[in-house]
C-alpha positions in Angstrom: 83.8 131.5 91.2 86.4 130.7 94.3 85.3 131.9 98.1 87.2 133.3 100.8 88.4 130.0 102.1 89.5 129.4 98.5 86.9 126.9 97.8 85.1 126.9 94.3 81.5 125.9 93.7 82.6 122.7 92.4 84.7 122.0 95.6 81.5 122.2 97.6 79.4 120.2 95.8 82.0 117.4 95.6 82.2 117.8 99.5 78.1 117.3 100.1 78.3 114.6 97.3 81.0 113.1 99.6 79.6 113.6 102.9 76.0 112.3 101.8 77.7 109.0 100.0 80.0 108.6 103.2 77.0 108.6 105.7 74.3 106.2 103.2 78.3 103.8 103.2 79.0 103.3 106.6 75.3 104.0 108.3 72.6 103.2 106.0 69.9 102.8 105.0 69.2 106.3 106.0 66.1 108.7 105.4 67.0 112.5 103.9 65.5 113.4 107.6 68.0 111.5 109.4 70.7 112.5 106.4 70.5 116.3 107.5 72.0 116.2 111.1 74.6 113.8 110.6 75.8 115.5 107.4 75.4 118.6 108.8 73.8 119.9 105.6 70.5 122.1 105.5 67.1 119.8 104.3 67.6 121.4 101.0 71.2 120.8 100.0 70.4 117.0 101.5 67.7 116.6 98.8 69.8 118.1 95.7 72.6 115.9 96.4 70.2 112.9 97.0 68.5 113.6 93.8 71.8 113.7 92.4 73.4 110.7 93.3 69.9 108.7 92.3 70.3 110.3 88.8 74.3 108.9 89.0 72.3 106.0 90.1 74.9 105.4 93.2 71.9 106.0 95.3 68.5 103.8 95.6 65.6 103.8 97.6 65.3 101.2 100.1 61.7 100.7 101.7 60.9 103.1 104.6 60.1 103.5 108.3 57.2 105.2 109.9 57.5 108.5 111.4 56.1 110.5 114.3 52.6 111.4 112.7 53.7 111.6 109.8 54.0 110.6 105.9 56.9 107.4 106.2 60.2 108.1 105.6 61.9 106.5 102.4 65.2 104.9 103.2 68.1 105.6 101.0 71.2 103.2 100.1 74.2 103.0 98.1 73.5 100.9 95.2 76.0 97.9 95.3 76.2 97.0 91.5 77.1 101.3 90.7 80.9 100.5 90.7 83.4 97.6 90.8 86.7 97.5 92.8 89.7 95.1 92.6 92.1 94.5 95.2 95.4 92.7 94.9 97.6 91.4 98.1 101.0 90.4 97.2 102.4 88.2 99.6 104.9 86.3 100.8 104.0 82.7 98.9 101.4 84.2 96.8 99.7 87.1 94.5 95.7 87.1 95.7 93.6 89.0 93.2 89.5 89.9 94.6 86.6 91.7 92.7 84.5 93.4 94.7 81.2 95.9 94.3 81.1 99.0 95.9 80.1 97.9 98.9 83.3 95.1 99.1 80.8 92.5 98.3 83.4 89.9 96.7 82.3 88.6 93.2 85.2 86.7 92.2 88.8 85.8 93.5 91.8 84.1 91.8 95.5 83.3 93.9 98.5 82.7 92.2 101.3 80.7 94.4 104.8 82.4 94.6 107.1 79.4 94.0 109.8 79.2 96.2 109.0 82.7 97.3 109.9 84.0 93.9 109.4 87.7 93.9 110.7 88.1 89.8 109.0 91.5 88.7 108.1 90.3 85.8 106.2 87.0 87.2 104.2 89.2 89.5 103.5 91.8 87.0 101.9 88.7 85.0 100.1 86.9 87.8 98.6 90.5 88.3 97.4 91.1 84.8 96.3 87.3 84.7 94.2 87.9 87.8 92.4 91.1 86.8 91.5 89.7 83.8 90.7 86.3 85.0 88.3 88.3 88.0 86.6 90.1 85.5 85.7 87.6 83.0 84.6 85.5 85.9 82.0 88.0 87.4 81.1 89.2 83.5 82.4 92.8 84.3 84.2 94.8 81.9 87.0 96.9 82.7 85.4 100.1 82.1 83.2 99.5 84.7 86.0 99.5 87.3 86.6 102.3 89.9 90.2 101.4 90.1 92.4 98.3 91.2 94.5 98.6 94.6 97.4 96.7 95.4 98.9 96.1 98.3 103.2 95.4 98.4 106.0 94.8 100.4 108.4 97.9 100.8 108.2 101.5 100.2 106.2 103.1 97.8 107.1 105.9 95.9 104.6 108.1 93.7 106.5 110.5 90.9 105.1 111.6 88.1 106.7 110.3 85.3 106.6 106.3 86.2 103.8 106.2 88.6 104.3 104.4 91.8 107.8 103.1 92.4 108.1 100.1 94.9 111.7 100.1 97.0 111.4 96.9 98.0 114.8 95.9 99.9 113.7 92.5 101.8 112.4 90.8 98.2 115.2 92.5 96.2 113.2 95.0 94.1 115.2 98.2 93.6 113.0 101.0 92.3 110.6 98.8 90.8 108.4 101.1 88.3 105.8 98.7 89.2 102.9 101.0 88.1 103.9 101.9 84.5 105.2 98.0 83.8 101.0 97.2 84.8 99.9 100.0 82.3 102.4 98.2 79.4 99.8 96.0 77.6 97.1 96.3 80.1 93.3 95.6 79.1 92.4 98.1 81.2 91.9 101.9 80.0 93.7 104.5 81.0 90.8 105.8 82.8 90.9 103.2 85.3 93.5 104.2 87.5 96.2 102.2 89.8 96.5 102.3 93.5 99.7 101.0 94.7 100.9 101.5 98.4 102.3 99.1 100.9 100.6 95.7 102.5 100.5 97.1 106.0 99.0 100.5 105.1 96.0 98.8 103.4 95.5 95.9 106.5 95.7 99.5 108.5 92.8 100.6 106.2 90.4 98.2 106.2 90.5 97.6 109.8 90.1 100.9 110.8 87.3 101.4 108.3 85.8 97.9 108.7 87.2 96.3 111.8 88.5 96.6 115.3 89.6 100.2 114.5 86.5 101.8 113.8 85.9 104.9 116.2 90.0 104.7 116.9 91.5 108.3 116.3 94.9 107.0 117.2 96.0 103.6 116.3 98.4 101.4 115.1 97.8 98.1 112.8 100.6 95.3 113.1 101.1 92.8 110.3 103.1 90.0 110.9 103.9 87.6 108.5 106.9 86.7 107.1 107.9 89.6 107.5 107.1 92.6 109.3 105.5 96.5 108.8 102.9 98.5 110.7 100.2 101.7 109.8 100.4 104.6 111.9 96.7 106.4 111.8 96.2 109.3 113.7 94.0 112.7 113.3 97.0 114.1 111.2 97.4 111.1 109.4 93.6 110.4 108.6 94.4 107.7 105.8 97.1 105.9 107.6 101.3 106.1 106.7 102.8 102.8 106.3 106.0 102.8 109.2 109.1 100.0 108.4 108.6 98.9 112.2 110.2 95.2 111.6 113.4 97.2 110.5 113.6 98.3 114.4 117.0 97.7 115.8 116.1 94.9 118.6 119.6 93.5 119.2 122.7 95.3 118.6 124.6 92.9 116.1 122.3 90.6 115.9 120.5 88.4 113.0 121.3 89.7 109.9 117.2 90.5 108.4 116.6 89.7 105.0 117.2 93.6 104.4 121.0 92.9 105.2 121.1 95.0 108.5 121.7 93.7 112.0 119.0 92.9 114.6 116.1 94.2 113.2 112.8 92.8 115.0 111.8 91.3 111.4 115.1 88.8 112.0 113.4 87.7 115.2 109.3 87.8 114.8 109.0 87.4 111.3 107.8 84.0 110.5 110.8 83.1 108.0 113.4 84.2 110.8 111.2 81.7 113.3 111.2 78.9 111.3 115.0 79.5 111.0 115.6 80.2 114.8 113.7 76.6 115.3 116.0 75.2 113.0 118.8 76.5 113.7 118.6 75.4 117.9 118.0 71.9 116.7 114.2 71.7 115.7 112.9 70.2 112.9 111.1 72.2 111.1 108.9 70.5 108.0 110.7 70.3 104.6 108.7 71.3 101.6 106.0 73.4 103.4 105.5 76.5 102.4 105.4 79.3 105.5 101.7 79.4 106.6 102.0 75.2 106.9 105.0 75.0 108.5 104.1 77.7 111.3 101.3 75.7 111.9 102.9 72.5 112.2 105.5 74.5 115.1 102.7 75.5 117.0 101.0 71.7 116.6 105.2 70.9 117.6 105.2 73.0 120.9 101.0 72.7 121.7 100.5 68.8 120.5 96.7 67.7 121.2 96.4 65.1 123.9 98.9 63.6 126.3 100.2 60.9 123.3 103.0 63.2 122.4 105.2 65.3 124.1 105.5 68.9 123.5 109.0 70.1 121.5 110.6 72.0 124.0 112.5 74.1 121.1 109.8 75.1 119.3 108.1 76.2 122.9 111.1 78.5 123.4 111.4 79.8 120.5 107.8 81.0 119.7 108.0 82.0 123.7 111.0 84.1 122.7 109.4 85.5 119.9 106.3 86.6 121.6 108.8 88.6 123.4 110.4 90.3 121.1 107.1 91.2 120.1 106.0 92.6 123.3 109.2 94.6 122.9 108.7 96.0 119.8 105.0 97.0 120.2 106.2 98.7 123.4 108.2 101.5 121.1 105.4 101.9 119.6 103.6 102.9 122.3 106.1 104.8 123.6 106.4 106.7 120.3 103.2 107.3 119.1 101.0 106.7 122.0 97.9 105.2 120.4 94.8 104.0 121.8 94.9 100.5 120.4 97.4 98.2 118.2 95.7 95.8 116.2 97.8 92.4 115.4 97.0 91.0 111.9 98.8 89.2 109.0 98.3 85.8 109.0 101.2 84.8 111.0 99.7 87.4 113.6 96.8 85.6 113.9 98.1 82.3 114.1 100.0 83.1 116.8 98.0 85.9 118.5 95.3 83.2 119.1 98.2 81.5 121.4 100.3 83.9 122.4 98.3 87.3 122.7 98.3 87.8 126.6 102.1 87.5 126.8 102.7 90.3 124.2 100.6 92.1 126.0 102.6 91.6 129.3 105.5 91.8 127.6 104.5 95.2 125.5 103.4 96.5 128.8 106.6 96.1 131.2 108.8 97.6 128.5 106.8 100.6 128.0 106.6 103.7 129.4 103.7 102.9 132.6 101.4 106.1 131.4 100.9 105.2 127.5 101.3 101.9 128.0 97.9 102.1 130.9 95.7 103.9 127.7 96.4 101.2 125.1 94.8 98.2 124.2 96.5 95.5 121.9 93.9 92.8 120.4 93.7 90.7 116.7 92.4 92.4 114.0 89.1 91.0 113.2 88.9 90.8 109.5 90.8 88.1 108.9 93.9 87.1 106.3 92.1 88.5 103.4 92.5 92.1 105.3 95.5 93.3 102.9 93.0 92.6 100.0 90.3 94.3 101.2 92.0 97.2 101.9 93.7 97.5 98.3 90.4 97.7 97.1 89.3 100.3 99.6 92.3 102.8 98.1 90.4 103.2 95.0 86.7 103.3 97.0 88.2 106.4 99.0 89.4 108.1 96.1 86.0 107.7 94.7 84.9 109.3 97.9 86.9 112.4 97.7 85.7 113.1 94.1 82.0 113.0 95.2 81.2 109.5 93.5 82.5 110.4 90.2 84.3 108.6 88.0 88.7 109.9 87.0 87.9 111.7 84.0 90.7 111.8 80.7 93.3 113.9 81.1 92.7 116.4 78.9 95.2 117.5 76.0 95.6 120.7 77.4 93.8 123.8 80.2 90.0 124.0 79.6 89.2 127.6 79.0 88.9 129.6 81.9 85.4 130.3 80.3 84.5 126.5 80.4 85.3 126.5 84.2 82.9 129.2 85.2 80.2 128.1 84.0 80.7 124.4 85.0 81.3 126.3 88.4 78.2 128.2 88.1 75.7 125.9 86.5 73.0 124.8 89.1 72.6 120.9 91.0 
């Protein structure tokens, strides 16, 4: 049955379940009495929804608290083992796969190194498939218990009806790769377990906005600073974030050639790969045979040696300080364009460099930005560490689970359901 606003009874039930489930998830344990004001539902609706969620095994009692003169109030919480999620980070140096329970407690993880930054499609697909099987086996979880697999990858993601998520990753040599379809071929996961594939910067943004430095902000930009550079924009109009190819903003006309093939991109100056190349080009001596994360640590040590026994490497120091200015100038464009409340810097390189260069980055961002928006923004480091992309990837199926009111995806029927069945389901009491 459809109301005046176009919502059916089923839509209303789902929205009520979502409201209660999310409040218990983020703010619980809570009593039924507390759930009313926080969800805007009547006490009767709260009782019905809670009974429904308890019957589904999603919510359980978690002790009690004294009330004002009455009986103790029973506290409720989300059951951690009522669902499982997998997050995958396809990074610059490795593929990381983590298994979580519903409350995002890590249960198992595996990492597959990428030799010489090789992004062969078959290799990445194999790493993800094998990693999913390995973490499920390590935790004793059967595939049917999964709510979904979230994957963060570099590039632009196109969602198509025929092949699912298609990746356009120009910097890694991926041209319209049907990643979702490839993962489905020979997968151990049943069709009812969905894949959620999105840009890695967006998954980082999801994690920081839900659990990190972005909580409470209505307008924020989360920057992913690794081998490459990306960003996620979160506004009231784009609640779950939108990836923006910030790293390919032109910061220098006819400048250095970027991995994407264009000249003068921010990534060609501020990305970790380019930073190490610039050190080498200007006479520095980056360590050979190391991955980028280790080499960047060595560069920082060369520029800022411990004690007085060794002199700083002037080339490394100059390149790092120039990079701070490029990064600040790039942030000024985000400030001018989107006027965010907060900018959060994450990614393994951002976290490494940010501890030392954050004050300089703030100073340059303020100098290059318009005064009014610059006075209103704060620039901070992300709070979730190097695992944030993986956590954010796992949030993709979690957000879908919430949107469904805590119900798992159902198998797609062969044809449309009879009209009489839909009407009866909408009228069924809950």
